C-alpha positions in Angstrom: 28.0 32.1 -4.5 25.6 32.9 -7.3 25.6 29.4 -8.6 24.5 28.4 -5.0 21.6 31.0 -4.9 20.7 29.9 -8.3 20.3 26.3 -7.4 18.3 27.0 -4.1 16.0 29.3 -6.0 15.8 26.4 -8.6 14.5 24.1 -5.9 12.4 26.2 -4.4 10.7 26.9 -7.9 10.3 23.2 -8.3 8.7 22.9 -4.7 6.2 25.7 -5.2 5.3 24.5 -8.6 4.2 21.3 -6.7 1.9 23.2 -4.7 -1.2 24.9 -5.6 -2.6 21.6 -7.4 -5.8 22.4 -5.7 -6.5 25.0 -8.2 -6.1 22.8 -11.4 -9.5 21.4 -11.6 -11.3 24.9 -10.8 -11.5 26.3 -14.0 -13.5 23.3 -15.6 -16.2 23.3 -12.7 -16.3 27.1 -13.5 -17.2 26.9 -16.9 -20.0 24.9 -16.2 -22.2 27.9 -15.4 -25.0 26.7 -18.1 -25.8 23.8 -16.0 -27.8 23.5 -12.6 -29.2 26.9 -11.1 -27.1 30.1 -11.4 -24.4 30.3 -9.3 -24.2 26.4 -8.4 -21.3 25.7 -10.5 -19.4 28.7 -9.3 -19.9 27.7 -5.7 -18.8 24.0 -6.4 -15.8 25.3 -8.1 -15.2 27.1 -5.2 -15.2 24.1 -2.8 -12.6 22.3 -4.5 -9.4 23.8 -3.0 -10.5 22.4 0.3 -10.9 19.1 -0.8 -7.4 18.8 -2.1 -5.5 20.5 0.5 -2.7 17.8 1.6 -4.7 17.9 5.1 -8.2 17.0 3.8 -9.6 13.8 3.7 -9.0 11.9 0.4 -12.6 11.0 0.4 -13.9 14.3 0.5 -12.8 14.8 -3.1 -14.4 12.1 -4.2 -17.9 13.1 -2.6 -17.4 16.7 -4.0 -17.1 14.7 -7.5 -20.4 13.1 -6.8 -21.8 16.2 -5.5 -21.1 18.1 -8.9 -23.0 15.4 -11.0 -25.8 15.5 -8.6 -26.2 19.1 -8.5 -25.2 20.1 -12.2 -26.4 16.9 -14.1 -24.9 14.4 -16.1 -24.2 16.0 -19.3 -20.8 14.9 -20.8 -19.2 18.2 -19.9 -20.3 18.0 -16.1 -19.2 14.3 -15.9 -15.8 15.2 -17.6 -15.2 17.8 -15.2 -16.0 15.7 -12.3 -13.7 12.8 -13.6 -11.0 15.3 -13.7 -11.4 16.1 -10.2 -11.4 12.3 -9.3 -8.0 12.3 -11.0 -6.5 15.4 -9.2 -3.3 15.3 -7.5 -4.1 16.2 -4.2 -1.6 18.7 -2.6 1.3 17.2 -1.0 4.2 17.9 1.2 7.3 15.6 0.5 9.2 17.7 3.1 6.6 16.6 5.7 5.1 13.1 4.6 6.3 10.3 2.1 3.9 9.0 0.8 -0.1 10.3 -0.4 -3.1 9.4 1.4 -5.7 7.4 -0.7 -9.4 7.1 -0.2 -10.4 3.5 1.1 -14.3 3.9 1.1 -15.1 1.4 -1.5 -18.8 3.2 -1.9 -16.7 6.4 -3.3 -17.5 7.7 -6.0 -20.8 6.7 -5.7 -21.5 8.3 -9.5 -21.0 5.2 -12.1 -19.1 7.6 -14.4 -16.6 8.6 -12.1 -15.5 5.0 -10.6 -12.4 3.5 -12.2 -10.7 6.7 -12.0 -7.2 6.9 -10.0 -5.6 10.0 -9.0 -2.4 11.6 -10.0 0.6 11.5 -7.2 3.3 13.8 -6.4 6.3 12.8 -8.5 8.4 13.0 -5.4 6.5 9.5 -4.5 8.2 6.3 -5.1 6.5 4.6 -7.9 4.7 7.7 -9.2 5.5 7.0 -12.6 3.6 4.0 -12.8 0.8 5.7 -11.0 0.3 8.8 -13.3 0.5 6.6 -16.4 -2.5 4.7 -14.6 -4.0 7.9 -14.0 -4.1 9.0 -17.6 -5.1 5.7 -18.6 -7.9 5.7 -16.5 -9.4 9.0 -17.4 -9.7 7.6 -21.4 -10.5 4.1 -20.2 -11.8 3.6 -16.3 -10.3 0.5 -14.8 -12.7 -2.2 -13.3 -13.6 -0.8 -10.1 -16.7 -3.3 -9.1 -17.2 -3.1 -4.9 -13.6 -1.7 -4.6 -12.2 1.4 -3.1 -10.0 3.8 -5.0 -7.4 2.6 -3.1 -7.7 -0.8 -4.4 -8.2 -0.1 -7.6 -4.7 1.5 -7.6 -3.2 -1.3 -5.6 -4.7 -3.9 -8.5 -3.0 -1.6 -11.2 0.6 -1.9 -9.6 0.8 1.0 -7.1 0.5 0.6 -3.4 2.9 3.3 -2.0 0.3 5.3 0.0 -1.3 5.6 3.2 -5.4 4.7 2.9 -7.5 6.7 4.9 -11.3 7.8 4.9 -12.7 4.2 5.7 -16.6 4.6 6.2 -17.3 3.8 10.1 -17.6 0.1 10.3 -16.9 -0.5 6.6 -14.2 -2.4 4.6 -11.9 -0.2 2.3 -11.0 -3.9 0.7 -14.4 -5.4 0.6 -13.3 -7.4 -2.7 -11.0 -10.2 -2.6 -8.3 -7.9 -0.9 -9.9 -7.6 2.6 -8.4 -4.3 4.6 -6.5 -4.7 7.7 -9.5 -3.9 9.9 -11.5 -6.6 7.4 -11.9 -8.8 10.3 -12.0 -6.3 13.0 -14.9 -4.1 11.8 -16.3 -3.5 15.5 -12.8 -2.7 16.6 -12.5 0.1 13.8 -16.2 1.8 14.3 -15.4 5.5 13.2 -11.6 5.1 12.3 -10.6 6.8 9.7 -7.5 4.9 8.8 -6.9 1.2 8.2 -5.5 -0.2 11.0 -6.4 -3.1 13.3 -6.4 -1.8 17.0 -4.9 -4.7 18.8 -2.8 -5.9 15.6 -1.3 -2.5 15.5 -0.5 -2.4 19.2 1.1 -5.6 19.1 2.8 -4.6 15.6 4.2 -1.5 17.5 5.7 -3.6 20.8 7.4 -6.0 18.5 8.7 -3.2 16.4 10.5 -1.6 19.5 11.8 -5.3 20.2 12.9 -5.7 16.5 14.5 -2.4 16.5 16.4 -3.0 19.6 17.5 -6.4 18.3 18.6 -5.1 14.8 20.6 -2.2 16.4 22.4 -4.5 19.2 22.9 -7.9 16.9 25.7 -8.3 14.7 24.7 -11.1 11.5 27.0 -13.4 12.8 25.3 -13.2 16.3 22.1 -13.7 14.9 23.0 -16.8 12.6 24.6 -18.2 15.8 21.5 -17.7 17.8 19.0 -19.3 14.9 21.8 -22.1 14.5 21.0 -22.3 18.6 17.3 -22.6 17.9 17.4 -24.9 15.2 19.2 -27.4 17.6 16.8 -26.9 20.4 13.6 -27.6 18.1 13.1 -29.6 14.6 10.3 -27.3 14.3 12.9 -24.6 12.9 13.7 -26.6 10.0 11.3 -24.4 7.9 13.4 -21.4 8.4 16.1 -23.0 6.5 18.9 -20.7 5.7 17.3 -17.5 7.5 18.6 -16.5 11.0 15.5 -16.8 13.5 14.7 -16.1 17.1 11.8 -18.7 17.4 8.9 -17.2 19.1 10.5 -13.4 19.6 8.0 -10.9 18.6 5.9 -13.5 17.2 2.3 -12.0 16.1 -1.0 -13.4 15.0 -2.7 -10.9 12.9 -6.2 -10.7 11.8 -4.9 -10.3 8.4 -1.7 -11.5 7.7 -2.1 -14.6 10.2 0.9 -16.2 11.9 4.2 -14.3 11.9 6.6 -15.9 13.6 8.5 -12.5 14.6 11.8 -11.0 13.4 14.6 -12.7 11.2 17.8 -11.7 10.3 18.9 -12.4 6.5 21.4 -14.9 6.3 23.1 -12.4 3.4 23.9 -10.1 5.9 21.3 -7.6 4.7 20.0 -5.1 7.1 16.3 -4.7 6.5 15.9 -2.7 9.5 12.9 -3.5 11.7 11.2 -5.6 9.5 11.3 -9.1 7.8 10.6 -9.1 4.1 9.5 -12.7 3.6 6.3 -13.4 1.6 3.5 -16.5 1.9 1.8 -18.2 -0.8 -1.6 -19.6 0.7 -4.9 -20.9 -0.3 -8.2 -19.0 0.1 -6.8 -15.9 1.8 -9.4 -13.3 2.8 -12.4 -15.3 1.5 -10.9 -16.2 -1.9 -12.3 -19.6 -3.2 -11.1 -23.0 -2.7 -8.0 -23.5 -5.1 -7.2 -20.0 -5.4 -3.6 -19.0 -4.0 -2.3 -15.5 -3.4 1.0 -13.8 -2.2 1.3 -11.8 1.2 4.0 -10.3 3.0 4.2 -12.0 6.0 5.2 -9.3 8.5 2.2 -7.2 9.3 4.4 -4.1 9.5 5.2 -4.6 6.0 1.8 -5.7 4.9 0.0 -3.0 6.3 -2.3 -1.4 3.8 -1.5 -3.8 1.1 -3.1 -7.2 1.9 -2.8 -10.2 -0.4 -2.7 -10.2 -4.3 -2.6 -13.1 -7.2 0.2 -11.0 -8.7 3.3 -11.2 -7.0 4.9 -7.9 -8.0 2.0 -6.2 -6.3 3.4 -7.7 -3.1 7.2 -7.4 -3.8 6.4 -3.8 -4.9 4.8 -2.8 -1.4 7.8 -4.6 0.6 10.4 -2.5 -0.9 8.2 0.5 -0.5 7.7 -0.3 3.2 11.7 -0.9 3.7 12.0 2.5 2.7 9.0 4.1 4.4 8.7 2.4 7.7 11.5 -0.1 8.2 14.4 1.9 8.0 16.1 -0.8 6.0 19.8 -0.3 4.6 20.5 1.1 1.2 22.0 -2.1 -0.2 19.0 -4.1 1.4 16.6 -1.7 -0.5 19.1 -2.3 -3.7 18.9 -6.2 -3.2 14.7 -6.0 -2.7 14.3 -3.9 -6.0 16.7 -6.5 -7.9 14.6 -9.3 -6.6 11.5 -7.5 -7.6 12.9 -6.9 -11.3 14.0 -10.9 -11.6 11.1 -12.3 -9.9 7.7 -9.8 -10.1 6.9 -11.2 -13.6 7.3 -14.8 -12.4 4.7 -17.7 -12.0 2.1 -17.1 -9.9 2.9 -20.3 -7.9 5.0 -21.3 -4.6 8.0 -21.3 -6.5 8.1 -17.5 -7.0 7.4 -17.3 -3.3 10.2 -19.2 -2.4 12.5 -17.7 -5.0 12.0 -14.2 -3.2 12.6 -15.3 0.1 16.1 -17.1 -0.8 17.0 -14.2 -2.8 17.0 -11.7 0.2 18.2 -14.4 2.8 15.3 -16.0 4.0 15.7 -19.5 2.2 13.5 -22.3 3.4 11.1 -19.7 5.3 7.5 -21.5 5.5 5.6 -20.2 2.8 2.2 -21.6 4.6 2.6 -20.9 8.1 -1.3 -20.5 8.7 -1.4 -24.1 7.5 -4.1 -23.3 4.9 -5.2 -26.1 2.7 -2.4 -27.4 0.9 -4.1 -29.1 -2.0 -2.8 -27.7 -5.2 -0.1 -25.7 -3.8 2.6 -26.1 -6.2 6.2 -26.5 -5.0 5.4 -26.2 -1.3 7.2 -28.4 1.1 
């Protein structure tokens, strides 16, 4: 009885230790009393907890850091305190949510000295070790944030297990080479605080319901049989190779991910839940220059909040995260994803890696250029 009670107490102590993060930067800002007008530093310090609470807009923290500098000046001590606020972990309740909220407004923070700094995240979040190491690094040497939101900078450094919020009305949270999912639908998203494409989200939600029903009522063998039937009915299905597919079922044309043929079941019998973890490798995605190819998840549900990337490991990492957080994938499927990421994440940045990824998860032969983007220079594309 004592052991059980002690164990529960220890768990509660750990949980409690992860709360109260909103108090961490307060002391440094309170210590800036010699700057600005009397009482201003204390007032600014008093505003810190509110922007670090779990329910706070993640962009409010960045705006508050800017306010510290504009109010108290740009003395190195002021800059250092504001930088620590930018890097601070926003309060987080892992019993309620599974990933943190990150600001997607590329205009924040506006202060040059505060840009390129990325925040700490709760240790309970998958991949937190990578992000927390990046946060410590960014305080010493900020990452390149030219035209990028904090969310984009984090993604570029290998961590994408978060929800993007706080996009400026009509804005583009990923206005560099990684356009946000509302990049092509800014008019639809005016006033929205979460990166989504209204029409695409509705379609994806409907598709997810169809997928979920199919996943729970169809065995792997039946799915494979269906795929074989589809291949007999249409020569166009040859591009699906070993992957079982229902041509046209759940197909989506998404403003960000392009053409997605719909749910496919792994030929290896892996249960990826309601999602299809395939990748594509195409030229000039999201306005990239001619001849520049990048990786992207094909399923818009898997891709949500990530977009395309030159580094395949960024996309692979996002896919594995989404399988856990959104798709309801089985443990062996998640393990297979992580193993494929370990094997292929540092592979060549060409079509061979995309094909190898799809094959490793049971989708050999899937078309990695479903949008028929220009093929000149597409290494290994067939």
